[in-house]
TORROZA-135645 format. One line per field, with one value per residue (C-alpha): x, z, y; residue in one letter. Coordinates in steps of 0.1 Angstrom, whole numbers, plus 5000, padded with zeros to 4 digits. Layout:
! TORROZA-135645
c1: X | ... .
c3: Z | ... .
c2: Y | ... .
bavo: a | ... .
END
This chain:
! TORROZA-135645
c1: 4999 | 5013 | 5027 | 5004 | 4973 | 4986 | 4978 | 4942 | 4939 | 4954 | 4930 | 4900 | 4909 | 4915 | 4883 | 4863 | 4880 | 4869 | 4834 | 4829 | 4813 | 4789 | 4780 | 4772 | 4749 | 4731 | 4729 | 4715 | 4714 | 4744 | 4724 | 4724 | 4761 | 4788 | 4813 | 4842 | 4851 | 4828 | 4845 | 4815 | 4830 | 4857 | 4883 | 4874 | 4877 | 4911 | 4922 | 4914 | 4936 | 4964 | 4959 | 4961 | 4927 | 4908 | 4880 | 4848 | 4835 | 4797 | 4778 | 4741 | 4723 | 4705 | 4716 | 4747 | 4760 | 4747 | 4771 | 4747 | 4765 | 4798 | 4808 | 4824 | 4817 | 4854 | 4849 | 4820 | 4828 | 4821 | 4847 | 4871 | 4869 | 4873 | 4904 | 4922 | 4911 | 4923 | 4957 | 4962 | 4950 | 4975 | 5003 | 4998 | 4999 | 4961 | 4935 | 4902 | 4884 | 4853 | 4834 | 4796 | 4774 | 4737 | 4729 | 4692 | 4683 | 4654 | 4651 | 4657 | 4665 | 4630 | 4635 | 4673 | 4660 | 4640 | 4667 | 4700 | 4697 | 4695 | 4716 | 4745 | 4745 | 4743 | 4774 | 4793 | 4808 | 4833 | 4825 | 4793 | 4789 | 4754 | 4745 | 4709 | 4709 | 4700 | 4670 | 4659 | 4664 | 4627 | 4615 | 4606 | 4610 | 4646 | 4661 | 4638 | 4647 | 4683 | 4681 | 4665 | 4695 | 4719 | 4702 | 4697 | 4735 | 4747 | 4720 | 4730 | 4767 | 4779 | 4816 | 4806 | 4821 | 4796 | 4802 | 4774 | 4780 | 4760 | 4762 | 4746 | 4727 | 4727 | 4693 | 4706 | 4738 | 4717 | 4689 | 4707 | 4745 | 4749 | 4727 | 4750 | 4727 | 4722 | 4693 | 4666 | 4675 | 4713 | 4704 | 4684 | 4712 | 4738 | 4717 | 4713 | 4750 | 4760 | 4737 | 4753 | 4790 | 4792 | 4815 | 4794 | 4813 | 4794 | 4802 | 4779 | 4801 | 4832 | 4815 | 4801 | 4837 | 4851 | 4821 | 4827 | 4864 | 4855 | 4876 | 4846 | 4812 | 4778 | 4772 | 4806 | 4799 | 4761 | 4753 | 4717 | 4715 | 4716 | 4741 | 4778 | 4798 | 4832 | 4846 | 4820 | 4823 | 4862 | 4856 | 4833 | 4857 | 4884 | 4865 | 4852 | 4884 | 4903 | 4880 | 4881 | 4918 | 4923 | 4900 | 4925 | 4947 | 4917 | 4928 | 4915 | 4885 | 4893 | 4860 | 4831 | 4807 | 4784 | 4747 | 4727 | 4716 | 4680 | 4665 | 4657 | 4627 | 4602 | 4627 | 4603 | 4627 | 4650 | 4630 | 4624 | 4633 | 4623 | 4619 | 4612 | 4577 | 4575 | 4541 | 4517 | 4502 | 4492 | 4511 | 4489 | 4490 | 4522 | 4558 | 4591 | 4617 | 4652 | 4669 | 4685 | 4702 | 4669 | 4649 | 4673 | 4645 | 4634 | 4598 | 4565 | 4547 | 4512 | 4493 | 4462 | 4432 | 4419 | 4453 | 4460 | 4494 | 4492 | 4521 | 4527 | 4549 | 4554 | 4551 | 4532 | 4533 | 4536 | 4538 | 4543 | 4574 | 4569 | 4569 | 4541 | 4508 | 4472 | 4448 | 4447 | 4430 | 4447 | 4433 | 4451 | 4442 | 4404 | 4397 | 4376 | 4397 | 4405 | 4415 | 4451 | 4478 | 4513 | 4516 | 4553 | 4580 | 4585 | 4624 | 4631 | 4633 | 4607 | 4587 | 4566 | 4532 | 4522 | 4491 | 4465 | 4464 | 4486 | 4488 | 4507 | 4534 | 4520 | 4523 | 4498 | 4487 | 4485 | 4466 | 4471 | 4446 | 4451 | 4423 | 4417 | 4432 | 4408 | 4434 | 4470 | 4484 | 4468 | 4502 | 4512 | 4549 | 4556 | 4594 | 4590 | 4575 | 4586 | 4578 | 4583 | 4586 | 4595 | 4600 | 4572 | 4574 | 4598 | 4631 | 4654 | 4683 .
c3: 4999 | 4992 | 5023 | 5019 | 5025 | 5055 | 5081 | 5069 | 5072 | 5106 | 5115 | 5104 | 5122 | 5156 | 5149 | 5143 | 5173 | 5194 | 5181 | 5182 | 5216 | 5206 | 5174 | 5192 | 5216 | 5185 | 5162 | 5162 | 5190 | 5196 | 5182 | 5146 | 5146 | 5130 | 5153 | 5130 | 5115 | 5085 | 5052 | 5027 | 5006 | 4995 | 4993 | 4959 | 4947 | 4964 | 4949 | 4914 | 4919 | 4932 | 4900 | 4880 | 4865 | 4856 | 4883 | 4881 | 4911 | 4912 | 4932 | 4938 | 4959 | 4957 | 4946 | 4967 | 4948 | 4916 | 4926 | 4937 | 4955 | 4938 | 4916 | 4889 | 4883 | 4890 | 4925 | 4933 | 4960 | 4934 | 4909 | 4936 | 4953 | 4920 | 4911 | 4942 | 4939 | 4902 | 4913 | 4941 | 4920 | 4892 | 4918 | 4926 | 4889 | 4883 | 4865 | 4875 | 4843 | 4849 | 4876 | 4873 | 4889 | 4893 | 4916 | 4912 | 4931 | 4957 | 4957 | 4984 | 4988 | 4977 | 4941 | 4944 | 4950 | 4918 | 4897 | 4910 | 4887 | 4854 | 4865 | 4884 | 4883 | 4844 | 4845 | 4863 | 4891 | 4914 | 4943 | 4950 | 4974 | 4986 | 4997 | 5007 | 5044 | 5037 | 5017 | 5038 | 5070 | 5080 | 5061 | 5088 | 5060 | 5051 | 5063 | 5043 | 5010 | 5017 | 5024 | 4993 | 4973 | 4992 | 4988 | 4951 | 4946 | 4965 | 4949 | 4914 | 4917 | 4952 | 4947 | 4946 | 4975 | 4993 | 5015 | 5029 | 5030 | 5054 | 5045 | 5066 | 5066 | 5088 | 5102 | 5109 | 5126 | 5147 | 5157 | 5159 | 5157 | 5179 | 5205 | 5203 | 5184 | 5149 | 5127 | 5122 | 5086 | 5091 | 5124 | 5099 | 5075 | 5101 | 5114 | 5080 | 5073 | 5105 | 5100 | 5066 | 5076 | 5055 | 5064 | 5070 | 5066 | 5089 | 5078 | 5103 | 5135 | 5116 | 5104 | 5139 | 5152 | 5128 | 5134 | 5173 | 5167 | 5147 | 5116 | 5094 | 5098 | 5091 | 5064 | 5048 | 5047 | 5037 | 5020 | 5015 | 5045 | 5026 | 4997 | 5006 | 4991 | 4974 | 5009 | 5020 | 4989 | 4995 | 5030 | 5020 | 4995 | 5019 | 5043 | 5016 | 4995 | 5028 | 5036 | 4999 | 4997 | 5031 | 5017 | 4990 | 5018 | 5024 | 5023 | 4995 | 5007 | 5015 | 5003 | 4978 | 4989 | 5017 | 5014 | 5026 | 5062 | 5069 | 5061 | 5089 | 5070 | 5045 | 5018 | 4992 | 4977 | 4971 | 4940 | 4929 | 4894 | 4865 | 4829 | 4796 | 4783 | 4751 | 4733 | 4722 | 4688 | 4677 | 4692 | 4673 | 4692 | 4711 | 4703 | 4717 | 4731 | 4732 | 4764 | 4787 | 4822 | 4843 | 4817 | 4808 | 4789 | 4769 | 4773 | 4756 | 4753 | 4742 | 4743 | 4723 | 4743 | 4738 | 4728 | 4744 | 4749 | 4758 | 4772 | 4796 | 4827 | 4852 | 4890 | 4921 | 4925 | 4896 | 4891 | 4865 | 4862 | 4846 | 4845 | 4864 | 4846 | 4857 | 4840 | 4825 | 4828 | 4836 | 4830 | 4842 | 4824 | 4821 | 4852 | 4850 | 4841 | 4869 | 4869 | 4873 | 4878 | 4887 | 4911 | 4909 | 4898 | 4869 | 4872 | 4846 | 4873 | 4869 | 4899 | 4902 | 4916 | 4923 | 4909 | 4933 | 4923 | 4942 | 4942 | 4930 | 4904 | 4869 | 4836 | 4834 | 4805 | 4813 | 4791 | 4798 | 4780 | 4779 | 4792 | 4791 | 4820 | 4839 | 4844 | 4828 | 4799 | 4786 | 4785 | 4796 | 4798 | 4807 | 4814 | 4824 | 4848 | 4881 | 4897 | 4926 | 4912 | 4937 | 4924 | 4929 | 4949 | 4969 | 4969 | 5000 | 5000 .
c2: 5001 | 5036 | 5052 | 5082 | 5060 | 5046 | 5073 | 5075 | 5038 | 5038 | 5064 | 5045 | 5016 | 5034 | 5052 | 5020 | 5004 | 5033 | 5031 | 4995 | 4993 | 5022 | 5005 | 4971 | 4987 | 5004 | 4974 | 4939 | 4915 | 4892 | 4864 | 4878 | 4889 | 4865 | 4851 | 4858 | 4894 | 4902 | 4895 | 4900 | 4873 | 4898 | 4872 | 4861 | 4898 | 4900 | 4867 | 4877 | 4909 | 4887 | 4864 | 4897 | 4891 | 4921 | 4931 | 4952 | 4973 | 4982 | 5010 | 5009 | 5037 | 5070 | 5105 | 5105 | 5076 | 5092 | 5121 | 5148 | 5177 | 5173 | 5201 | 5178 | 5141 | 5132 | 5147 | 5124 | 5097 | 5070 | 5082 | 5092 | 5057 | 5040 | 5062 | 5052 | 5015 | 5016 | 5029 | 5004 | 4975 | 4986 | 4988 | 4952 | 4943 | 4941 | 4959 | 4976 | 4969 | 4990 | 5009 | 5006 | 5034 | 5025 | 5055 | 5068 | 5099 | 5098 | 5060 | 5035 | 4999 | 4987 | 5001 | 4989 | 4953 | 4955 | 4968 | 4952 | 4922 | 4941 | 4971 | 4953 | 4916 | 4915 | 4936 | 4909 | 4930 | 4915 | 4937 | 4958 | 4987 | 4992 | 5028 | 5034 | 5045 | 5081 | 5074 | 5043 | 5065 | 5064 | 5033 | 5005 | 4978 | 4989 | 4958 | 4935 | 4954 | 4954 | 4918 | 4911 | 4927 | 4907 | 4874 | 4881 | 4889 | 4857 | 4835 | 4849 | 4854 | 4838 | 4849 | 4886 | 4907 | 4930 | 4963 | 4981 | 5019 | 5039 | 5078 | 5104 | 5139 | 5170 | 5157 | 5122 | 5137 | 5161 | 5136 | 5103 | 5103 | 5134 | 5116 | 5084 | 5060 | 5049 | 5063 | 5035 | 5030 | 5026 | 5004 | 4981 | 4980 | 4973 | 4945 | 4928 | 4934 | 4916 | 4888 | 4881 | 4889 | 4919 | 4949 | 4980 | 5012 | 5036 | 5072 | 5088 | 5081 | 5093 | 5125 | 5132 | 5130 | 5154 | 5178 | 5176 | 5184 | 5213 | 5201 | 5211 | 5224 | 5209 | 5236 | 5230 | 5191 | 5191 | 5226 | 5216 | 5195 | 5161 | 5160 | 5162 | 5189 | 5182 | 5181 | 5155 | 5134 | 5133 | 5122 | 5095 | 5084 | 5081 | 5060 | 5036 | 5034 | 5026 | 4997 | 4983 | 4986 | 4970 | 4942 | 4934 | 4917 | 4893 | 4857 | 4835 | 4816 | 4780 | 4765 | 4771 | 4798 | 4787 | 4784 | 4816 | 4817 | 4818 | 4851 | 4878 | 4891 | 4880 | 4871 | 4882 | 4907 | 4879 | 4873 | 4909 | 4922 | 4944 | 4938 | 4955 | 4957 | 4935 | 4945 | 4918 | 4928 | 4963 | 4993 | 5019 | 5052 | 5045 | 5054 | 5039 | 5061 | 5045 | 5035 | 5062 | 5061 | 5062 | 5042 | 5014 | 4995 | 5026 | 5041 | 5034 | 5068 | 5077 | 5109 | 5092 | 5085 | 5050 | 5037 | 5003 | 4986 | 4949 | 4929 | 4899 | 4894 | 4866 | 4870 | 4866 | 4905 | 4928 | 4965 | 4992 | 5015 | 5048 | 5086 | 5105 | 5103 | 5110 | 5087 | 5052 | 5020 | 4986 | 4952 | 4920 | 4889 | 4889 | 4909 | 4942 | 4972 | 4997 | 5033 | 5038 | 5065 | 5069 | 5099 | 5098 | 5124 | 5149 | 5150 | 5123 | 5095 | 5069 | 5056 | 5024 | 5013 | 4977 | 4964 | 4951 | 4915 | 4891 | 4852 | 4824 | 4831 | 4829 | 4845 | 4876 | 4895 | 4932 | 4959 | 4996 | 5020 | 5057 | 5078 | 5116 | 5134 | 5156 | 5183 | 5184 | 5163 | 5132 | 5113 | 5079 | 5069 | 5032 | 5022 | 4986 | 4959 | 4953 | 4919 | 4894 | 4859 | 4834 | 4798 | 4774 | 4752 | 4774 | 4756 | 4754 | 4779 .
bavo: m | h | s | h | h | r | p | a | l | r | f | l | r | l | a | l | a | g | l | s | v | w | l | v | a | a | s | a | s | a | e | t | r | p | h | s | p | p | d | g | r | l | g | w | f | a | e | k | v | r | q | k | e | p | v | r | v | g | f | i | g | g | s | i | t | r | g | s | g | a | s | q | p | h | l | a | y | v | n | r | t | s | a | r | l | r | t | e | i | a | a | r | g | g | e | l | a | s | s | v | n | a | g | v | g | g | t | g | s | r | y | g | a | f | r | v | g | s | q | i | l | e | k | n | v | d | v | l | v | i | e | f | a | v | n | d | a | r | d | p | a | a | g | d | y | l | e | g | i | i | r | q | v | w | r | e | r | p | r | t | g | l | v | v | f | c | t | t | t | a | a | m | d | r | e | h | y | g | e | g | r | l | p | p | g | a | a | a | h | k | k | v | a | d | h | y | g | i | p | a | v | m | a | g | p | a | v | r | e | k | l | a | r | g | e | f | t | t | e | a | f | f | p | d | g | v | h | p | s | n | l | g | h | a | f | y | a | e | l | l | a | d | a | l | i | s | a | l | d | t | a | a | p | a | s | p | p | p | s | l | p | p | p | l | g | s | a | s | y | e | w | a | g | m | a | p | i | n | p | l | g | d | t | h | g | w | t | f | s | p | p | s | y | f | h | p | f | g | r | w | i | s | e | t | p | g | a | s | l | r | f | s | a | r | g | s | q | l | g | l | l | g | q | k | f | e | s | a | e | v | r | i | d | e | s | p | a | v | s | w | s | i | p | g | r | s | d | g | i | p | s | f | r | m | l | d | r | d | g | a | s | a | e | r | t | i | e | v | t | v | r | p | a | k | a | g | e | t | k | v | e | l | s | g | v | v | f | i | n | p | p | s | p | r | r | d | r .
END
């Protein structure tokens, strides 16, 4: 390791050691914590680097992962972390072949569970950083969604290294870290990480310590109270890169990947995913817009009242992903059509709404018909289907 990295790493290890008692009190019960230090299956990542094989790193999270708050893309924590990791891997004779950023602003781990397969697993990453603690801050089901991401990753690619990265905000610092406890979302993430033996890089306590020492101010770190400045992104990158570089010294696993432990929650989101809309038959009145960052499957768009789009999807639970629209009708199989809307967002980022029907996994036919809006535009934009599709019968894992 380069000498200029060692002081930061020593500081991080000392800080984590000093905070260990505090974190234990705030996290899961002893029964859910592993008996050995968490390694997050990072040994396979480290071994590939030692064998000089190209490696890929992925990041999934919200707007902080996307880079909000940084004045230039290269100053965002993802790109800073990737740059340091690339340099360190190259010094060991290896290659960081790619860095995949799947950050989507204003979204939490529930949406992450639907998109991790198509946006991360299909990219064959060797290590994945999961950052949703800020957007999951007050979601009581945050642990269930995060667990779904973890179980998907290790079911499909069991040699993938995982790191849970918990960023923070001014409010989280004031209301929780400043009072010596974890915010609910971060506590849920830490509990799940402990259960699966995954390292959790907790930025909140480290930021709190810097603030308490007067090394920077809340306003300098979070200009808008949420998104880190260049200073904040640099600090996040230092914490995360130190952890990932330290993981390069993880010993090679001595055995095949272990089976998944029993789930802490429902395990429903282990079977979550999203898929493109493939129309069945006529698409009159609809046009297709090509894929983009927030719409990886493209969009089907219509402003024509009465225009219908039919397609199929498989799952026990189904939903539609799209831009904000006011008025449509949705029919599943031969059931009566129901009025439907997506109240979501107008910033280019899609949102999803689950359909009411739930039951055994099956192939369903969905028909969406445009209806005149009572106010505003008569426009429907569909970006895909989200689904939960457990195997039937449910196999042991």
